[in-house]
Backbone of each chain as ProteinMPNN parsed JSONL, in Angstrom:
{"seq_chain_A": "MIEQALPGAEVEVIDETGQGDHLRATVTAAQFEGLSRLDQHRLVKAAVRERFDDGSIHALSVKTAIPPASSAPLPGADGSE", "coords_chain_A": {"N_chain_A": [[13.216, 21.947, 10.913], [15.353, 21.337, 9.237], [15.839, 23.869, 8.354], [16.702, 24.991, 10.719], [19.142, 23.753, 11.138], [20.524, 24.559, 8.931], [20.847, 27.597, 8.547], [19.031, 30.029, 6.773], [18.582, 28.469, 4.626], [16.669, 27.314, 1.849], [13.896, 25.429, 1.971], [11.992, 22.852, 0.732], [9.441, 20.703, 1.32], [7.92, 17.756, 0.406], [5.175, 15.787, 1.041], [4.968, 12.578, 0.372], [3.211, 10.468, 0.681], [1.103, 11.399, 2.033], [0.99, 10.789, 4.616], [2.942, 11.737, 6.092], [5.303, 10.349, 6.584], [6.885, 9.522, 4.517], [8.953, 11.382, 2.858], [9.89, 14.022, 0.63], [12.506, 16.093, 0.13], [13.601, 19.202, -0.972], [16.414, 21.023, -0.875], [17.855, 24.105, -0.761], [20.763, 25.681, -0.25], [23.18, 28.018, 0.808], [25.215, 27.099, 2.303], [26.054, 24.78, 1.162], [27.881, 25.254, -0.733], [30.891, 24.424, -2.228], [30.928, 21.93, -1.074], [30.931, 18.37, -1.474], [28.454, 16.442, -3.215], [27.739, 14.297, -1.664], [28.44, 15.191, 0.904], [26.696, 17.313, 1.149], [24.256, 15.997, 1.236], [24.705, 14.587, 3.562], [24.656, 16.601, 5.481], [21.958, 17.39, 5.405], [20.693, 15.029, 6.113], [21.723, 14.631, 8.637], [20.481, 16.656, 9.961], [17.891, 15.789, 10.201], [18.052, 13.452, 11.495], [17.093, 12.705, 14.09], [14.341, 12.412, 13.71], [14.223, 10.173, 12.179], [15.276, 8.368, 13.915], [13.365, 8.323, 15.917], [11.362, 7.237, 14.564], [9.433, 8.692, 13.225], [9.806, 9.439, 10.635], [10.108, 7.502, 7.765], [11.217, 7.359, 5.249], [13.219, 9.421, 3.272], [13.654, 11.444, 0.592], [16.224, 13.22, -0.907], [17.133, 16.247, -2.403], [19.634, 18.363, -3.325], [20.744, 21.753, -3.657], [22.662, 24.573, -4.698], [22.188, 27.959, -4.004], [21.79, 30.392, -6.61], [24.333, 32.823, -7.273], [25.726, 32.812, -4.772], [27.834, 34.113, -3.443], [28.363, 35.439, -1.19], [29.87, 35.684, 2.069], [29.709, 32.793, 4.126], [27.607, 32.487, 6.8], [28.641, 31.119, 9.795], [29.519, 28.836, 8.547], [31.514, 26.0, 8.408], [34.308, 26.028, 6.917], [36.605, 24.634, 6.789], [38.871, 22.196, 5.592]], "CA_chain_A": [[14.416, 21.274, 11.441], [16.446, 21.533, 8.286], [16.148, 25.307, 8.388], [17.465, 25.285, 11.936], [20.514, 23.271, 10.977], [21.134, 25.287, 7.821], [20.154, 28.883, 8.554], [18.951, 30.698, 5.481], [18.31, 27.499, 3.556], [15.309, 27.253, 1.339], [13.557, 24.016, 2.082], [10.655, 22.498, 0.28], [9.213, 19.304, 1.673], [6.687, 17.197, -0.147], [4.75, 14.571, 1.731], [4.628, 11.752, -0.784], [2.135, 9.508, 0.925], [0.029, 12.034, 2.785], [1.008, 10.35, 6.012], [4.026, 12.431, 6.776], [6.485, 9.55, 6.908], [7.719, 9.383, 3.32], [9.075, 12.786, 2.468], [10.851, 14.415, -0.392], [12.941, 17.442, 0.492], [14.526, 19.907, -1.844], [17.069, 21.985, 0.006], [18.781, 25.012, -1.441], [21.468, 26.362, 0.835], [24.502, 28.563, 0.492], [26.203, 26.307, 3.042], [26.491, 23.641, 0.354], [28.949, 25.702, -1.623], [32.194, 23.814, -1.98], [30.819, 20.584, -0.528], [30.531, 17.335, -2.417], [27.035, 16.118, -3.097], [27.606, 13.42, -0.499], [28.467, 15.982, 2.132], [25.458, 18.089, 1.191], [23.206, 15.102, 1.736], [25.006, 14.257, 4.971], [24.173, 17.715, 6.315], [20.494, 17.347, 5.476], [20.27, 13.855, 6.875], [22.07, 14.827, 10.049], [19.492, 17.567, 10.53], [16.621, 15.102, 10.464], [18.358, 12.134, 12.075], [16.196, 12.435, 15.224], [13.023, 11.978, 13.253], [14.376, 8.791, 11.726], [15.518, 7.539, 15.094], [12.134, 8.115, 16.696], [10.419, 6.505, 13.722], [8.377, 9.486, 12.602], [10.056, 9.441, 9.19], [10.652, 6.226, 7.273], [11.984, 7.528, 4.025], [13.396, 10.813, 2.881], [14.406, 11.686, -0.63], [16.847, 14.533, -0.765], [17.778, 16.859, -3.549], [20.267, 19.572, -2.808], [21.19, 22.707, -4.656], [23.296, 25.782, -4.176], [21.465, 29.084, -4.602], [22.6, 31.159, -7.54], [24.966, 34.017, -6.712], [25.935, 32.668, -3.334], [29.247, 34.41, -3.211], [28.495, 36.09, 0.104], [30.489, 34.818, 3.071], [28.696, 31.934, 4.709], [27.586, 32.617, 8.249], [28.736, 29.898, 10.575], [29.929, 27.648, 7.801], [32.841, 25.511, 8.73], [34.869, 25.821, 5.594], [37.904, 23.983, 6.819], [38.894, 20.891, 4.934]], "C_chain_A": [[15.62, 21.497, 10.528], [16.848, 23.009, 8.294], [16.975, 25.667, 9.619], [18.927, 24.907, 11.77], [21.248, 24.061, 9.904], [20.446, 26.655, 7.704], [20.176, 29.521, 7.167], [18.632, 29.757, 4.339], [16.853, 27.594, 3.12], [14.939, 25.777, 1.279], [12.136, 23.793, 1.619], [10.46, 21.009, 0.561], [7.879, 18.86, 1.101], [6.403, 15.897, 0.586], [4.206, 13.62, 0.673], [3.456, 10.818, -0.559], [0.948, 10.147, 1.621], [0.011, 11.619, 4.24], [2.196, 10.911, 6.777], [5.265, 11.601, 7.042], [7.37, 9.247, 5.701], [7.815, 10.769, 2.688], [10.102, 12.963, 1.366], [11.237, 15.855, -0.097], [13.881, 18.003, -0.567], [15.118, 21.048, -1.02], [18.066, 22.805, -0.808], [19.474, 25.839, -0.364], [22.847, 26.814, 0.393], [25.593, 27.744, 1.189], [26.747, 25.137, 2.224], [27.659, 23.985, -0.56], [30.265, 25.009, -1.245], [32.133, 22.412, -1.4], [30.478, 19.602, -1.64], [29.054, 17.051, -2.214], [26.8, 15.202, -1.892], [27.549, 14.223, 0.79], [27.214, 16.846, 2.263], [24.333, 17.223, 1.745], [23.432, 14.733, 3.192], [24.476, 15.35, 5.893], [22.658, 17.634, 6.497], [20.048, 16.168, 6.33], [20.585, 14.011, 8.356], [21.009, 15.694, 10.721], [18.199, 16.855, 10.897], [16.806, 13.731, 11.12], [17.384, 11.744, 13.196], [14.862, 11.85, 14.782], [13.057, 10.567, 12.693], [14.472, 7.891, 12.939], [14.234, 7.301, 15.873], [11.025, 7.511, 15.825], [9.361, 7.362, 13.041], [8.593, 9.67, 11.098], [10.621, 8.074, 8.809], [11.571, 6.426, 6.086], [12.051, 9.009, 3.685], [14.237, 10.848, 1.615], [14.984, 13.083, -0.521], [17.385, 14.994, -2.105], [18.377, 18.161, -3.039], [20.691, 20.468, -3.953], [21.825, 23.888, -3.949], [22.567, 26.959, -4.799], [22.363, 29.827, -5.577], [23.18, 32.378, -6.822], [25.134, 33.908, -5.206], [27.383, 32.962, -3.003], [29.461, 35.105, -1.864], [29.15, 35.142, 1.098], [29.407, 34.015, 3.804], [28.707, 32.063, 6.228], [27.694, 31.248, 8.904], [29.184, 28.669, 9.81], [31.33, 27.252, 8.21], [33.522, 25.135, 7.423], [36.166, 25.042, 5.595], [37.834, 22.6, 6.204], [39.462, 19.843, 5.885]], "O_chain_A": [[16.728, 21.797, 10.973], [18.03, 23.349, 8.247], [17.84, 26.541, 9.563], [19.828, 25.629, 12.196], [22.468, 24.213, 9.97], [19.568, 26.843, 6.861], [21.203, 29.545, 6.488], [18.432, 30.196, 3.206], [15.954, 27.906, 3.901], [15.602, 24.983, 0.61], [11.203, 24.463, 2.063], [11.228, 20.17, 0.091], [6.851, 19.509, 1.292], [7.269, 15.034, 0.729], [3.116, 13.829, 0.141], [2.783, 10.421, -1.51], [-0.096, 9.515, 1.783], [-0.858, 12.032, 5.008], [2.417, 10.597, 7.946], [6.202, 12.095, 7.67], [8.491, 8.764, 5.862], [6.87, 11.252, 2.066], [11.032, 12.175, 1.202], [10.379, 16.738, -0.077], [14.83, 17.345, -0.992], [14.398, 21.921, -0.535], [18.977, 22.276, -1.444], [18.828, 26.609, 0.347], [23.574, 26.097, -0.295], [26.737, 27.696, 0.736], [27.787, 24.572, 2.562], [28.333, 23.102, -1.089], [30.68, 25.018, -0.086], [33.167, 21.762, -1.247], [29.823, 19.955, -2.62], [28.479, 17.377, -1.175], [25.792, 15.321, -1.195], [26.715, 13.969, 1.659], [26.731, 17.08, 3.371], [23.562, 17.653, 2.603], [22.484, 14.584, 3.963], [23.918, 15.065, 6.953], [22.146, 17.79, 7.605], [19.146, 16.289, 7.16], [19.818, 13.581, 9.217], [20.679, 15.499, 11.89], [17.492, 17.281, 11.811], [15.858, 12.961, 11.276], [16.91, 10.609, 13.251], [14.331, 10.924, 15.395], [12.056, 9.851, 12.723], [13.862, 6.824, 13.007], [14.026, 6.221, 16.425], [9.902, 7.302, 16.285], [8.486, 6.835, 12.354], [7.661, 10.019, 10.374], [11.52, 7.563, 9.476], [12.582, 5.738, 5.943], [11.067, 9.74, 3.798], [15.365, 10.356, 1.572], [14.305, 14.016, -0.091], [18.01, 14.231, -2.842], [17.696, 18.961, -2.398], [20.959, 20.01, -5.064], [21.565, 24.161, -2.778], [22.344, 26.966, -6.01], [23.577, 29.882, -5.382], [22.583, 32.896, -5.878], [24.734, 34.801, -4.459], [28.067, 32.162, -2.365], [30.597, 35.332, -1.449], [29.001, 33.925, 0.983], [28.317, 34.524, 4.063], [29.719, 31.774, 6.867], [26.926, 30.336, 8.596], [29.225, 27.573, 10.368], [32.217, 28.095, 8.337], [33.321, 24.04, 6.899], [36.763, 24.811, 4.543], [36.811, 21.922, 6.305], [39.567, 18.672, 5.522]]}, "seq_chain_B": "MANPEFKQQVEKLISDNQVLLFMKGTPEAPRCGFSMRVVGVLDSMGVEYGSIDVLQALEPLREVTGEISDWQTFPQLYLNGELLGGADIVEEMYESGELAEQLGVEQPAEPAAQPEPGQAPPLQIDQS", "coords_chain_B": {"N_chain_B": [[30.453, 1.313, 19.087], [31.216, -0.492, 16.168], [31.513, -4.048, 15.774], [34.799, -5.048, 15.41], [35.751, -7.13, 13.747], [33.619, -7.668, 12.06], [33.395, -5.247, 10.84], [35.782, -5.216, 9.436], [35.307, -7.275, 7.627], [33.285, -6.115, 6.097], [34.615, -3.931, 5.062], [36.44, -5.277, 3.492], [34.788, -6.452, 1.591], [33.901, -4.158, 0.321], [36.277, -3.237, -0.773], [37.009, -5.336, -2.391], [35.144, -5.54, -4.4], [34.534, -4.013, -7.366], [32.27, -2.58, -8.176], [29.788, -2.16, -5.934], [26.775, -2.847, -4.363], [24.917, -2.049, -1.594], [21.909, -3.132, -0.508], [18.319, -3.292, 0.102], [16.95, -6.366, 0.081], [17.283, -8.307, -2.938], [18.88, -7.965, -6.186], [17.146, -9.265, -7.935], [14.83, -9.376, -6.498], [14.045, -6.749, -5.156], [13.512, -5.155, -1.986], [12.674, -2.707, -1.39], [11.718, 0.495, -2.468], [13.656, 2.436, -3.045], [16.006, 0.967, -3.258], [15.29, -0.568, -5.421], [15.22, 1.323, -7.431], [17.922, 1.967, -7.782], [18.963, -0.489, -8.604], [17.563, -0.668, -11.011], [18.765, 1.417, -12.453], [21.471, 0.529, -12.584], [21.169, -1.908, -13.918], [20.14, -1.046, -16.332], [22.338, 0.061, -17.403], [23.904, -2.014, -17.884], [25.891, -2.856, -16.158], [28.166, -4.838, -14.302], [27.754, -5.878, -11.006], [28.351, -6.345, -7.52], [26.16, -7.399, -4.902], [24.732, -6.755, -1.734], [22.463, -7.966, 0.541], [21.096, -6.024, 2.817], [19.217, -6.538, 4.694], [19.779, -8.826, 5.966], [21.369, -8.198, 8.078], [20.661, -5.687, 9.321], [20.909, -3.555, 11.336], [23.612, -3.853, 12.372], [24.964, -3.372, 9.954], [24.18, -0.792, 9.329], [25.477, 0.556, 11.366], [28.151, -0.011, 10.839], [28.531, 0.996, 8.2], [28.03, 3.575, 8.765], [30.276, 4.203, 10.264], [32.3, 3.709, 8.406], [31.67, 5.234, 6.117], [30.208, 7.395, 6.918], [27.46, 7.247, 6.436], [24.236, 6.101, 6.694], [21.95, 5.073, 5.65], [20.161, 2.927, 3.392], [19.653, 2.182, -0.082], [23.251, 1.859, -0.748], [25.737, 2.785, -2.93], [28.84, 1.691, -4.01], [31.861, 2.534, -5.597], [34.897, 1.435, -6.732], [35.767, 1.245, -4.072], [34.831, 3.553, -2.908], [32.179, 5.452, -1.521], [29.525, 6.261, -3.577], [26.91, 7.166, -3.353], [23.463, 7.332, -2.206], [20.165, 6.363, -3.324], [19.086, 8.784, -4.356], [21.292, 10.362, -5.102], [22.607, 8.64, -6.852], [20.718, 8.472, -8.888], [20.624, 11.13, -9.747], [23.225, 11.36, -10.697], [23.141, 9.531, -12.695], [21.292, 10.657, -14.439], [22.657, 12.922, -15.224], [24.693, 11.894, -16.639], [27.044, 11.507, -15.422], [27.381, 9.192, -13.959], [27.636, 7.121, -15.834], [30.015, 7.904, -16.937], [31.798, 7.672, -14.75], [31.606, 4.961, -14.305], [32.616, 4.04, -16.573], [31.114, 3.32, -18.824], [28.883, 3.373, -21.677], [26.428, 5.921, -21.835], [23.188, 4.812, -21.484], [20.643, 4.847, -24.03], [18.05, 4.4, -23.46], [15.603, 5.124, -20.949], [16.003, 4.482, -17.394], [15.584, 1.084, -16.577], [12.42, -0.257, -15.874], [10.672, -2.48, -13.683], [9.783, -5.502, -15.305], [6.695, -5.627, -17.014], [3.991, -7.632, -15.891], [5.444, -9.085, -14.222], [5.16, -9.759, -10.95], [5.396, -7.29, -8.441], [7.675, -7.303, -5.645], [6.301, -8.37, -2.568], [5.379, -6.248, 0.074], [5.585, -5.554, 3.494], [4.373, -3.26, 5.671], [5.895, -2.357, 8.501], [5.077, -0.669, 10.48]], "CA_chain_B": [[31.424, 0.921, 18.061], [30.893, -1.742, 15.483], [32.4, -5.182, 15.949], [35.924, -4.802, 14.472], [35.85, -8.18, 12.732], [32.538, -7.473, 11.113], [33.749, -4.058, 10.074], [36.83, -5.626, 8.488], [34.658, -8.036, 6.556], [32.562, -5.197, 5.225], [35.626, -3.161, 4.329], [37.024, -6.148, 2.475], [33.799, -6.559, 0.509], [33.888, -2.901, -0.427], [37.494, -3.072, -1.576], [37.137, -6.44, -3.354], [34.165, -5.444, -5.479], [34.677, -2.712, -8.004], [30.973, -1.931, -8.019], [29.106, -2.904, -4.883], [25.529, -2.22, -3.918], [24.226, -2.483, -0.382], [20.496, -2.876, -0.803], [17.327, -4.092, 0.814], [16.525, -7.395, -0.851], [18.265, -8.712, -3.939], [18.56, -7.329, -7.473], [15.991, -9.952, -8.534], [13.651, -9.076, -5.692], [14.324, -5.659, -4.22], [12.484, -5.063, -0.968], [12.477, -1.298, -1.053], [11.645, 1.266, -3.703], [14.914, 3.13, -3.305], [16.944, -0.046, -3.748], [14.838, -0.967, -6.758], [15.606, 2.364, -8.387], [19.354, 1.855, -8.085], [19.085, -1.703, -9.415], [17.093, -0.314, -12.354], [19.795, 2.225, -13.106], [22.654, -0.291, -12.881], [20.82, -2.9, -14.929], [19.967, -0.394, -17.633], [23.667, 0.388, -17.922], [24.602, -3.264, -18.151], [27.085, -2.943, -15.326], [28.21, -5.951, -13.356], [27.975, -5.377, -9.655], [28.057, -7.211, -6.395], [25.138, -6.794, -4.068], [24.574, -7.305, -0.395], [21.136, -7.719, 1.103], [21.369, -5.51, 4.16], [18.195, -7.007, 5.638], [20.367, -9.918, 6.732], [22.017, -7.659, 9.282], [20.409, -4.264, 9.064], [21.464, -2.607, 12.306], [25.077, -3.859, 12.329], [25.461, -2.758, 8.722], [24.0, 0.649, 9.485], [26.518, 1.063, 12.25], [29.45, -0.13, 10.162], [28.65, 1.938, 7.081], [28.122, 4.895, 9.391], [31.673, 4.43, 10.631], [33.175, 3.693, 7.231], [31.357, 6.246, 5.101], [29.319, 8.416, 7.461], [26.202, 7.116, 5.706], [23.581, 5.015, 7.426], [20.728, 4.592, 5.022], [20.387, 2.06, 2.237], [20.869, 1.587, -0.646], [24.51, 2.59, -0.88], [26.5, 2.266, -4.061], [30.287, 1.951, -3.916], [32.659, 2.312, -6.796], [36.324, 1.433, -6.402], [35.991, 1.446, -2.65], [34.326, 4.84, -2.414], [30.734, 5.622, -1.584], [29.019, 7.251, -4.541], [25.74, 7.768, -2.746], [22.245, 6.551, -2.113], [19.34, 6.367, -4.539], [18.898, 10.126, -4.933], [22.533, 10.802, -5.745], [22.854, 7.761, -7.991], [19.826, 8.869, -9.984], [21.086, 12.418, -10.279], [24.455, 11.12, -11.458], [22.73, 8.803, -13.89], [20.651, 11.578, -15.37], [23.623, 13.888, -15.751], [25.714, 11.188, -17.413], [28.233, 11.362, -14.578], [27.516, 7.815, -13.511], [28.18, 6.362, -16.956], [31.413, 8.31, -17.071], [32.58, 7.083, -13.663], [31.608, 3.499, -14.442], [33.292, 3.729, -17.823], [30.215, 2.701, -19.804], [28.108, 4.313, -22.484], [25.135, 6.308, -21.285], [22.158, 4.148, -22.287], [19.674, 5.739, -24.648], [16.751, 4.149, -22.835], [15.505, 5.482, -19.534], [16.277, 3.372, -16.487], [14.615, -0.004, -16.741], [11.41, -0.48, -14.841], [10.405, -3.906, -13.61], [9.018, -5.926, -16.467], [5.273, -5.803, -16.738], [3.624, -9.035, -15.79], [6.181, -9.678, -13.121], [4.588, -9.141, -9.756], [6.391, -6.638, -7.597], [7.83, -8.005, -4.367], [5.312, -7.955, -1.573], [5.996, -5.512, 1.171], [4.766, -5.384, 4.685], [4.756, -2.065, 6.409], [5.964, -2.827, 9.882], [4.897, 0.43, 11.425]], "C_chain_B": [[31.054, -0.421, 17.458], [31.929, -2.813, 15.836], [33.543, -5.083, 14.915], [36.039, -5.864, 13.385], [34.814, -8.013, 11.634], [32.865, -6.28, 10.215], [34.814, -4.394, 9.026], [36.25, -6.389, 7.309], [33.983, -7.106, 5.56], [33.558, -4.374, 4.408], [36.247, -3.985, 3.204], [36.061, -6.295, 1.289], [33.823, -5.302, -0.356], [35.139, -2.785, -1.298], [37.631, -4.18, -2.641], [36.198, -6.323, -4.546], [34.226, -4.05, -6.098], [33.383, -1.909, -7.885], [30.177, -2.775, -7.026], [27.885, -2.131, -4.414], [25.04, -2.868, -2.63], [22.763, -2.14, -0.595], [19.589, -3.693, 0.093], [16.742, -5.079, -0.184], [17.653, -7.715, -1.823], [17.924, -8.011, -5.25], [17.339, -7.967, -8.129], [14.712, -9.591, -7.786], [13.966, -7.987, -4.668], [13.17, -5.529, -3.224], [12.216, -3.617, -0.575], [12.567, -0.505, -2.347], [12.958, 1.95, -4.06], [15.953, 2.151, -3.867], [16.577, -0.457, -5.171], [15.262, 0.055, -7.805], [17.077, 2.238, -8.763], [19.624, 0.609, -8.928], [18.674, -1.404, -10.854], [18.14, 0.464, -13.128], [20.977, 1.346, -13.519], [22.346, -1.295, -13.985], [20.695, -2.25, -16.305], [21.325, -0.039, -18.248], [24.472, -0.869, -18.232], [25.88, -3.414, -17.348], [27.017, -4.199, -14.462], [28.482, -5.386, -11.977], [27.692, -6.454, -8.628], [26.962, -6.576, -5.569], [25.059, -7.514, -2.731], [23.181, -6.955, 0.088], [21.311, -7.299, 2.562], [20.34, -5.996, 5.18], [18.692, -8.208, 6.45], [20.946, -9.435, 8.058], [21.897, -6.147, 9.264], [21.118, -3.336, 10.061], [22.99, -2.644, 12.353], [25.633, -3.182, 11.066], [25.278, -1.24, 8.741], [25.151, 1.25, 10.286], [27.867, 1.089, 11.519], [29.581, 0.872, 9.013], [28.67, 3.369, 7.605], [29.571, 5.205, 9.738], [32.571, 4.538, 9.394], [32.937, 4.925, 6.35], [30.492, 7.392, 5.614], [27.991, 8.427, 6.695], [25.476, 5.902, 6.281], [22.302, 4.507, 6.779], [21.093, 3.758, 3.792], [19.343, 2.355, 1.177], [22.096, 2.507, -0.552], [25.276, 1.947, -2.031], [27.964, 2.685, -3.926], [30.94, 1.675, -5.256], [34.126, 2.455, -6.416], [36.578, 1.813, -4.942], [35.452, 2.732, -2.073], [32.808, 4.875, -2.525], [30.381, 6.663, -2.644], [27.8, 7.948, -3.966], [24.604, 6.784, -2.611], [21.437, 6.737, -3.391], [19.248, 7.765, -5.176], [20.133, 10.571, -5.714], [22.818, 9.943, -6.975], [21.974, 8.171, -9.169], [20.237, 10.198, -10.6], [22.317, 12.211, -11.165], [24.152, 10.384, -12.759], [22.176, 9.787, -14.919], [21.65, 12.557, -15.984], [24.689, 13.22, -16.618], [26.992, 10.947, -16.634], [28.486, 9.904, -14.198], [28.144, 6.955, -14.617], [29.68, 6.645, -17.093], [32.269, 7.63, -15.998], [32.664, 5.566, -13.786], [32.324, 3.078, -15.716], [32.414, 2.992, -18.807], [29.515, 3.798, -20.596], [26.83, 4.661, -21.744], [24.053, 5.621, -22.124], [21.158, 5.152, -22.851], [18.319, 5.616, -23.967], [16.738, 4.708, -21.412], [15.695, 4.249, -18.666], [15.162, 2.339, -16.559], [13.645, -0.062, -15.57], [11.202, -1.989, -14.778], [9.511, -4.325, -14.773], [7.543, -6.083, -16.116], [4.94, -7.283, -16.683], [4.358, -9.716, -14.658], [5.719, -8.993, -11.841], [5.669, -8.464, -8.934], [6.511, -7.393, -6.28], [6.81, -7.489, -3.361], [6.019, -7.252, -0.426], [5.033, -5.419, 2.331], [5.28, -4.153, 5.397], [4.722, -2.414, 7.891], [5.71, -1.738, 10.903], [3.81, 0.089, 12.435]], "O_chain_B": [[30.638, -1.35, 18.151], [33.077, -2.502, 16.155], [33.296, -5.04, 13.71], [36.381, -5.557, 12.243], [35.095, -8.191, 10.449], [32.642, -6.307, 9.004], [34.759, -3.926, 7.889], [36.638, -6.187, 6.158], [34.093, -7.281, 4.346], [33.362, -4.152, 3.213], [36.539, -3.475, 2.122], [36.478, -6.265, 0.132], [33.774, -5.367, -1.584], [35.072, -2.295, -2.425], [38.288, -3.984, -3.663], [36.432, -6.939, -5.586], [33.995, -3.044, -5.426], [33.394, -0.727, -7.542], [29.928, -3.958, -7.259], [27.949, -0.939, -4.112], [24.783, -4.071, -2.579], [22.42, -0.982, -0.835], [20.015, -4.644, 0.749], [16.119, -4.686, -1.17], [18.821, -7.428, -1.56], [16.809, -7.517, -5.417], [16.576, -7.281, -8.808], [13.638, -9.513, -8.382], [14.132, -8.259, -3.479], [12.01, -5.759, -3.565], [11.601, -3.348, 0.456], [13.39, -0.799, -3.213], [13.327, 2.033, -5.232], [16.675, 2.46, -4.815], [17.45, -0.665, -6.014], [15.62, -0.303, -8.927], [17.436, 2.387, -9.931], [20.425, 0.651, -9.861], [19.341, -1.826, -11.8], [18.375, 0.208, -14.309], [21.432, 1.406, -14.661], [23.162, -1.509, -14.882], [21.094, -2.83, -17.315], [21.441, 0.137, -19.461], [25.576, -0.798, -18.77], [26.841, -4.031, -17.808], [25.957, -4.572, -13.96], [29.339, -4.519, -11.806], [26.889, -7.359, -8.855], [26.84, -5.352, -5.532], [25.29, -8.719, -2.63], [22.769, -5.796, 0.051], [21.631, -8.118, 3.424], [20.557, -5.882, 6.387], [18.113, -8.563, 7.477], [21.001, -10.182, 9.034], [22.893, -5.425, 9.2], [21.846, -2.43, 9.654], [23.621, -1.588, 12.372], [26.656, -2.5, 11.121], [26.118, -0.498, 8.232], [25.712, 2.289, 9.938], [28.61, 2.069, 11.576], [30.617, 1.522, 8.868], [29.244, 4.263, 6.983], [30.041, 6.324, 9.535], [33.487, 5.36, 9.351], [33.883, 5.57, 5.898], [30.087, 8.262, 4.842], [27.47, 9.488, 6.353], [26.036, 4.808, 6.346], [21.647, 3.609, 7.309], [22.187, 3.876, 3.239], [18.229, 2.75, 1.522], [22.002, 3.712, -0.321], [25.438, 0.728, -2.09], [28.282, 3.862, -3.752], [30.61, 0.712, -5.948], [34.54, 3.468, -5.852], [37.478, 2.592, -4.629], [35.595, 2.984, -0.877], [32.23, 4.389, -3.497], [30.87, 7.792, -2.615], [27.662, 9.166, -4.073], [24.746, 5.587, -2.859], [21.953, 7.206, -4.406], [19.325, 7.899, -6.398], [20.034, 11.083, -6.829], [23.222, 10.458, -8.018], [22.432, 8.212, -10.311], [20.203, 10.37, -11.819], [22.434, 12.805, -12.237], [24.812, 10.585, -13.779], [22.536, 9.756, -16.096], [21.497, 12.969, -17.134], [25.493, 13.9, -17.255], [27.908, 10.276, -17.109], [29.627, 9.446, -14.124], [29.059, 6.17, -14.367], [30.486, 5.746, -17.332], [33.329, 7.08, -16.296], [33.669, 4.96, -13.416], [32.607, 1.896, -15.915], [32.894, 2.136, -19.55], [29.549, 4.975, -20.239], [26.22, 3.805, -21.104], [23.999, 5.816, -23.338], [20.866, 6.173, -22.229], [17.545, 6.571, -23.899], [17.778, 4.75, -20.754], [15.566, 3.118, -19.135], [13.976, 2.667, -16.597], [14.04, 0.074, -14.412], [11.527, -2.698, -15.73], [8.602, -3.595, -15.171], [7.193, -6.606, -15.058], [5.563, -8.089, -17.374], [3.958, -10.782, -14.19], [5.878, -7.782, -11.683], [6.751, -9.023, -8.753], [5.562, -8.047, -5.847], [6.506, -6.297, -3.326], [7.119, -7.631, -0.023], [3.829, -5.231, 2.159], [6.47, -4.029, 5.686], [3.672, -2.723, 8.455], [6.088, -1.872, 12.067], [3.512, 0.895, 13.317]]}, "name": "protein", "num_of_chains": 2, "seq": "MIEQALPGAEVEVIDETGQGDHLRATVTAAQFEGLSRLDQHRLVKAAVRERFDDGSIHALSVKTAIPPASSAPLPGADGSEMANPEFKQQVEKLISDNQVLLFMKGTPEAPRCGFSMRVVGVLDSMGVEYGSIDVLQALEPLREVTGEISDWQTFPQLYLNGELLGGADIVEEMYESGELAEQLGVEQPAEPAAQPEPGQAPPLQIDQS"}
């Protein structure tokens, strides 16, 4: 889901309880370049909002990062301020 | 759309309190691990902060904070009227020293305080 919303992102999800509802996601995406940490988290949370709404996820820890050497133009990124 | 009066009240709380934490439970008895982590960070820094137990009005507060800050999960920490983030961001900022800098306090030498041993953790019921 996160990969769909952020094409090319590297996503690692750890299931903290083994029940699939408390997750920890580390997302590395070039789309984060230039965004505040808040906005980076907003993107990730927006991508999984449905799963919260339908109750399949209760808690999600998010850590975001920008890949090194991400100077390439970002496909589909809305860079406008 | 959130009730405008309620939204105004929340906005006023955010602007009236230099450091304000929306959390599940209270600083003395957090009702969620994420909220407890932020309380631990703030307490270890010796910062004074206001706190709101969002469990009093969870859904209306979700809606209102969504409109105000585009953020719907709790905890949420505000500084000078601006959302700093939830537990993950607050912890990252704490570890990098950014939080101490923004709050204008010394970075504590000790790691974030954990609940004192011997004090029973708040009981939680999983309502799933």
